[in-house]
N, C-alpha and C positions, 0 to 999 in steps of 0.2 A: 504493500500503499503503500502510498506518495504522505507525505507531509505527514510520516506517522514515526513519533521514537519509543522503542520499545522501552517494557517500563517491570519496577511490580508492582503491588497494587498488595499496599495488607490491610484486612480487616481489624478491629481491635472491642474487643468487647469486652469490659468489665464492671467494676464499679463505680459508681459517683466518685465515692472519699481513696478510689488510688488517679482522678483526671489528672492535679500536682506533680507526682511522682512522674504518670507514667509522662506528664511534655515535658515535663526537666531531663524526661530519660530521651525523651524524640530529639530535643535542642541539643545532648550531649554527641548523641550521632549531623545530627547537624539537616534535618529533615522536623518539614514540619506537616499536617495534616484539617483534615476538617472534624468535628464535632459534632458529632452526634446527641439529645440527650431527651429519657425517655423512665421516668418517673424511675426506681434506685441505678439504670447502667449506662451506660454510655457505650454510645459505639463512636474511635476514631476510624476516618478512614483517608488511604494517605498515598500519592504511590511517589516513588524512586529509580533510581537508574542503579542498575545491577551492585556498585561498588558502592550506593548509598543503603542501599536494602539488606547485604549482610553486617554492615556495622550495624541495624537494626539490631538487628537480630545476634547479636553478639551482644548487644546491649541487654536486645528486651526478653530473648529466653533464662537467665535465673534473675531477672525482676518479674516471670510470671509465677513463678513459686508463689516467689509472698505477695501477689495484690489476686491472684485465680485467674478467673477469666477464659477470656481464648486468641491465640493470632492465626488470620486467614490469613496467605498469602497466594498470590496469582499471578501471573502474565499478563501483561497488558499494554494496549500501542494506545501511544497521547497521539493524538489528534489537534497538531502543534501547527496556533494560532497567529492569530500578531505583537500574544506577550508568552511570551513561556516564564510563567511560573515557580516554577523548581529548582 
C-alpha cells in the first residue's frame, strides 16, 4: 500500500488506579497513546515503530505483573497524512 507506515499497535487494559504509573512507563519508553476511560478500567491505545515497540514491551512486561490487566499487540499500518504525529 502506498503512503503507509508499518507500526505495532498496543491495546492496554488496566484499572484506573494504574493510569499514572502506565503513563510514566510509556513516557520513559518514548511513546504516547490515547486513553479511553470506562468506569473502573482504562484502555490505552498506541501505535509505534518496531524499535519503540520493543522498548515498550521491555518496560511493560515486568510492570504488568504488578498492574494486572492485559496488553494486546498487533501489526498495523499507519495511513500517512499531512502531519505525522508518532
